[in-house]
C-alpha positions in Angstrom: -40.9 -133.1 38.9 -42.5 -130.0 37.4 -40.1 -128.2 35.3 -40.8 -124.4 34.8 -39.6 -123.1 31.6 -37.6 -120.0 31.7 -39.6 -117.1 31.2 -38.5 -114.6 28.1 -37.2 -111.2 29.2 -40.3 -108.2 28.8 -38.6 -105.8 26.1 -37.2 -102.3 26.8 -39.8 -100.3 25.2 -39.7 -96.8 25.9 -36.3 -96.1 27.7 -33.4 -94.4 25.9 -29.6 -94.2 26.3 -28.6 -90.1 25.5 -25.9 -87.9 26.4 -22.3 -90.4 26.3 -19.5 -89.0 28.7 -16.0 -89.4 28.9 -13.8 -87.6 31.4 -10.4 -88.0 29.6 -7.9 -90.8 31.1 -4.6 -90.0 32.6 -2.0 -92.8 33.3 -1.8 -91.5 36.8 -4.3 -88.9 39.1 -3.8 -87.1 42.1 -7.4 -87.1 42.5 -10.1 -89.6 44.6 -12.4 -91.6 42.6 -15.1 -89.4 44.0 -13.8 -86.0 41.9 -13.7 -87.9 38.4 -17.9 -89.6 39.5 -18.7 -85.5 40.0 -16.7 -84.5 36.5 -18.9 -87.4 34.9 -22.2 -85.8 36.5 -21.6 -82.4 35.9 -20.6 -83.4 32.4 -23.9 -85.3 31.8 -26.6 -82.4 33.0 -24.3 -80.2 30.7 -24.7 -82.0 27.7 -28.3 -83.2 28.2 -29.4 -80.0 29.7 -30.7 -80.9 33.0 -30.1 -79.3 36.3 -28.9 -81.7 39.2 -32.4 -82.0 40.6 -34.4 -83.6 37.3 -31.8 -86.7 38.2 -33.6 -88.8 40.2 -31.7 -92.4 40.1 -27.9 -92.9 40.3 -26.2 -96.6 39.8 -22.4 -96.1 40.0 -19.1 -98.8 39.5 -15.7 -98.2 41.1 -13.0 -100.7 42.5 -11.3 -97.1 44.8 -14.6 -95.6 45.5 -14.7 -97.2 48.8 -14.8 -96.3 51.8 -17.3 -94.4 50.5 -20.5 -95.9 48.5 -23.1 -94.7 46.3 -25.0 -93.4 49.5 -22.3 -91.3 50.1 -22.1 -89.9 46.7 -25.4 -88.3 47.3 -24.6 -86.3 50.8 -21.3 -85.1 48.6 -23.5 -83.9 45.6 -26.3 -82.6 47.2 -28.7 -85.1 45.3 -32.2 -86.5 46.8 -32.2 -89.5 44.1 -35.3 -92.2 44.7 -33.3 -95.0 43.0 -29.4 -96.4 44.0 -27.3 -99.3 42.6 -23.8 -100.2 43.1 -22.7 -102.6 40.7 -19.2 -104.2 41.8 -18.8 -106.2 38.9 -15.7 -105.1 37.0 -16.1 -105.4 33.3 -19.9 -106.5 33.1 -21.1 -103.0 35.4 -21.7 -101.0 32.2 -24.2 -103.7 30.8 -25.8 -104.2 34.1 -26.0 -100.4 35.1 -28.2 -100.0 31.8 -30.0 -102.8 31.9 -31.4 -102.2 35.9 -32.2 -98.1 35.1 -34.1 -99.2 31.9 -36.0 -100.9 33.9 -36.5 -99.0 36.7 -37.3 -96.3 34.2 -40.2 -98.4 32.4 -41.4 -99.1 35.9 -41.7 -95.5 37.2 -39.1 -96.4 39.9 -36.7 -93.0 38.2 -37.0 -90.4 35.8 -33.8 -89.5 34.7 -30.9 -92.4 35.7 -27.2 -91.5 36.0 -24.8 -94.4 35.1 -21.5 -93.7 35.7 -18.5 -95.6 36.2 -14.9 -94.3 37.7 -11.6 -94.8 39.0 -8.7 -93.1 39.7 -5.2 -94.4 39.5 -1.9 -93.3 41.7 1.4 -94.9 41.2 0.5 -98.0 43.6 -3.0 -98.2 43.1 -2.9 -100.9 41.2 -0.1 -103.2 43.2 -2.8 -102.5 46.6 -5.6 -103.3 44.5 -4.7 -107.1 42.7 -3.3 -107.4 46.2 -6.8 -107.1 48.2 -9.1 -107.5 44.6 -11.3 -110.1 46.9 -10.8 -112.9 49.5 -9.3 -115.6 46.9 -7.2 -113.4 45.5 -5.8 -112.7 48.9 -5.2 -115.8 50.3 -5.3 -118.5 48.0 -3.2 -116.7 44.7 -1.5 -113.7 46.3 0.5 -116.2 48.7 1.4 -118.6 45.7 3.0 -115.8 43.1 0.2 -115.6 41.3 -0.6 -111.6 42.1 -2.8 -110.0 39.7 -4.1 -110.3 36.4 -1.6 -111.2 33.8 -0.8 -114.4 35.7 -4.9 -115.3 35.4 -4.7 -114.6 31.7 -1.7 -116.5 31.0 -3.8 -119.8 31.9 -6.6 -119.0 29.9 -4.5 -117.6 27.0 -2.4 -120.7 26.9 -5.3 -123.2 27.6 -7.0 -121.7 24.6 -3.7 -121.9 22.5 -3.9 -125.4 23.5 -7.3 -125.8 22.2 -7.5 -124.6 19.3 -4.4 -123.6 17.8 -4.3 -120.2 18.2 -0.9 -118.9 17.6 0.9 -115.1 19.4 -0.1 -113.7 15.6 -3.8 -114.0 15.7 -3.8 -112.4 19.3 -2.2 -109.6 17.2 -4.9 -109.0 14.8 -7.2 -107.8 17.6 -4.0 -105.5 19.3 -2.9 -103.5 15.9 -7.1 -103.1 14.7 -7.2 -101.5 18.0 -4.6 -99.4 17.8 -5.7 -98.3 14.2 -8.4 -97.1 15.7 -6.8 -96.0 19.1 -4.6 -93.1 16.8 -8.0 -91.4 15.3 -10.2 -91.8 19.0 -9.5 -88.1 20.9 -9.1 -89.8 24.6 -7.2 -92.9 24.1 -4.0 -93.0 26.3 -1.6 -95.4 23.2 -0.8 -93.9 19.9 2.0 -95.2 18.7 2.4 -96.9 15.9 1.9 -101.0 16.1 3.1 -103.5 13.5 2.8 -107.3 13.9 7.2 -107.3 13.5 6.9 -104.8 16.8 3.8 -107.0 18.5 5.4 -110.2 18.4 8.8 -108.5 19.4 7.4 -107.3 23.0 8.9 -108.5 26.4 7.5 -110.9 27.5 5.0 -110.8 30.9 3.6 -114.0 32.3 3.7 -117.3 30.0 2.1 -116.3 26.3 1.4 -113.0 27.3 3.2 -110.3 26.6 3.2 -106.4 26.8 0.9 -105.3 24.2 -1.5 -108.6 25.5 -1.9 -106.0 28.6 -3.7 -103.2 29.6 -2.7 -100.2 31.2 -4.0 -99.2 34.3 -5.1 -95.4 34.3 -7.9 -92.9 35.8 -10.9 -91.6 34.3 -14.6 -92.1 34.1 -17.4 -93.3 31.3 -21.0 -92.2 31.8 -24.5 -92.1 30.1 -28.2 -91.0 31.6 -31.1 -93.2 31.0 -34.7 -91.9 30.4 -38.1 -92.0 28.5 -37.8 -91.8 24.8 -40.4 -88.9 25.4 -38.0 -87.5 27.7 -35.2 -87.8 25.4 -37.4 -86.3 22.2 -38.3 -83.3 24.4 -34.9 -82.2 25.1 -33.8 -82.9 21.6 -31.1 -85.3 22.9 -29.6 -88.1 20.1 -30.5 -91.5 21.7 -30.3 -95.1 21.3 -32.4 -98.0 22.4 -31.7 -101.3 23.9 -33.2 -104.0 21.4 -32.3 -107.1 23.6 -29.6 -107.7 26.5 -28.9 -110.5 28.4 -26.2 -111.1 31.2 -25.4 -114.8 32.9 -22.6 -115.4 35.9 -20.9 -117.8 37.3 -21.5 -119.9 33.8 -19.7 -123.3 33.0 -18.0 -123.3 36.3 -17.0 -126.9 36.1 -14.5 -125.9 33.1 -11.5 -126.4 33.8 -10.2 -123.2 32.6 -12.1 -121.1 30.8 -13.0 -121.4 27.4 -16.6 -119.9 27.1 -18.7 -117.8 29.1 -22.1 -116.9 29.7 -22.4 -115.4 26.0 -23.3 -118.8 25.1 -26.4 -119.3 27.1 -28.2 -116.4 26.7 -27.0 -115.2 23.2 -29.8 -116.8 21.3 -32.5 -115.3 23.2 -30.9 -111.8 23.0 -31.3 -111.6 19.3 -34.3 -112.8 19.2 -35.7 -110.3 21.7 -34.4 -107.9 19.2 -35.6 -109.7 16.1 -31.9 -109.3 15.2 -28.6 -111.8 14.1 -25.1 -110.7 14.3 -24.7 -110.7 11.1 -26.7 -107.2 11.1 -24.4 -106.1 13.8 -22.1 -103.0 12.5 -19.8 -102.5 15.7 -19.0 -104.8 18.2 -17.5 -103.7 21.5 -16.0 -106.9 23.7 -14.5 -106.5 27.4 -10.5 -106.2 26.0 -8.5 -106.5 28.9 -6.5 -109.7 27.0 -7.4 -110.6 23.1 -8.1 -114.0 24.3 -11.4 -112.7 26.0 -12.6 -110.5 22.9 -12.0 -114.2 21.1 -14.3 -115.9 23.9 -16.8 -113.2 23.5 -16.5 -113.3 19.4 -17.5 -116.9 19.8 -20.1 -116.5 22.5 -22.1 -113.9 21.1 -22.2 -115.8 17.3 -20.0 -114.3 15.1 -18.1 -117.7 14.4 -18.3 -121.1 16.6 -16.0 -122.0 19.4 -12.3 -122.4 18.6 -12.6 -120.4 15.4 -12.2 -116.6 16.7 -8.5 -116.8 15.7 -9.5 -117.5 11.8 -12.3 -114.8 12.5 -9.9 -111.9 12.9 -7.7 -113.1 10.4 -10.5 -112.8 7.5 -12.2 -109.9 9.3 -11.5 -106.3 9.0 -12.0 -104.8 12.0 -10.9 -101.0 11.3 -13.4 -98.1 12.1 -12.3 -97.3 8.8 -13.0 -100.5 7.1 -16.2 -101.0 6.7 -16.7 -104.7 7.4 -17.2 -105.6 11.3 -15.8 -102.9 13.6 -14.5 -103.8 16.5 -14.0 -101.3 19.4 -13.7 -98.4 17.4 -11.9 -96.0 20.1 -9.4 -98.4 20.6 -10.6 -100.5 23.6 -8.5 -100.8 26.7 -5.9 -102.3 25.0 -4.7 -99.0 23.2 -7.0 -96.4 25.3 -6.4 -97.7 28.8 -8.1 -99.5 31.8 -9.6 -96.7 34.4 -10.7 -99.3 36.6 -14.5 -100.2 36.6 -15.0 -97.2 33.9 -13.8 -100.0 31.4 -17.0 -101.9 31.8 -18.7 -98.6 30.8 -16.4 -97.4 27.9 -18.1 -99.7 24.9 -21.6 -98.3 26.1 -20.4 -94.2 25.8 -18.5 -95.8 22.5 -21.1 -97.4 21.3 -23.8 -94.3 22.1 -21.5 -92.0 20.7 -20.9 -93.8 17.6 -24.9 -94.4 16.7 -26.0 -90.7 17.0 -22.7 -89.5 14.8 -21.3 -88.0 17.7 -17.7 -90.0 17.7 -14.6 -88.2 18.8 -12.6 -87.7 15.6 -13.1 -92.0 14.5 -16.4 -91.9 13.0 -17.8 -95.3 11.5 -19.8 -94.6 8.4 -23.8 -94.5 9.3 -23.6 -97.5 12.1 -27.1 -98.6 13.1 -26.6 -101.5 15.3 -24.2 -102.0 18.0 -23.3 -104.9 20.5 -21.5 -104.2 23.5 -20.4 -106.9 25.5 -18.9 -106.9 28.4 -16.5 -109.5 31.2 -16.3 -109.2 34.9 -14.4 -110.9 37.7 -11.8 -112.9 37.8 -10.4 -115.4 40.0 -7.7 -117.4 39.2 -9.2 -119.4 36.0 -12.0 -117.6 34.9 -14.0 -114.2 34.6 -17.5 -114.5 36.9 -19.2 -112.1 35.2 -20.8 -112.3 31.5 -23.2 -109.6 29.8 -24.1 -108.2 26.4 -26.9 -105.6 24.9 -27.4 -104.9 21.7 -28.0 -100.9 21.3 -29.8 -99.5 18.0 -29.7 -95.7 16.3 -32.9 -93.8 17.9 -33.4 -90.3 16.7 -33.4 -86.9 17.6 
């Protein structure tokens, strides 16, 4: 049998990420996802000083855009891009969008690509979404009363607690740090003071998952542009570059309940590509739909060993103004809100703002390296998508 070694990915040389944009979140909206996409595209053009005709690539992610798609958006917005992509991978979508867009720019398939995650939320919208999230959900989970993410993440959370001795107080360390960060961030929806006693006293939702362990669905959008470094400089745009990145899907599918994801497999290669280690990261953005998932990412990305995240969060000040490893400086989803697929772009956008000195009220002191991690598409007992990217401060 011939064993073929895996080829290392090419570097992302010459590619810049510019113009981070957030369309402010709202708990509910009577506007469709199409409106949020259009609002984001308009803000991207204005921020970068471009005309619509300059954008010849478009990558989108959304749960509520259907029956429309990326191709119908090009018609609505009167665009004629030569590269399009629709990425239906939830919380992993933002990092995947920047990776694919970067390769398209490198290969000359497009010069300027708009990457946007957007979703709306009506009063009954989230219930309808989880009921029809996937064939698995509709046929194998929903009929048995396991509707929505709370039940699935209660299972993952309890399993992690049983395996590694984590406590609710440990999960609270993540939630409290992010609430502190949200109070200084312009667009965060949840800014009310929260202490450990209040966190522990919150009403139970499912098993060990209580109210402040859950994200609040909302409407909103996030976006950024991908172009060459030369183009960014010619526009006078502050930019960041991709030092390394990776993704792996349906990793460790034989594990009875998820305690790890694809980060375990590709993190070492990502760091080697970047010439960096986790100790050099200033800003960490994990996909935080529930605290336990942030812990899995911290472990898988090498900040601590498996099962050691409870100790890690107890020993690490994660607040934006603390000078240690800043975690989800905008408050993440747990205090910022979860605007559907826009949440998968949130970490990229906030990392870009921080690295270019354009934070919205919560600027971290002189950050150089950010790590953005994605997680998405949950069935009964695991998320299927794992992604991450190391971003470095560029120039102007």
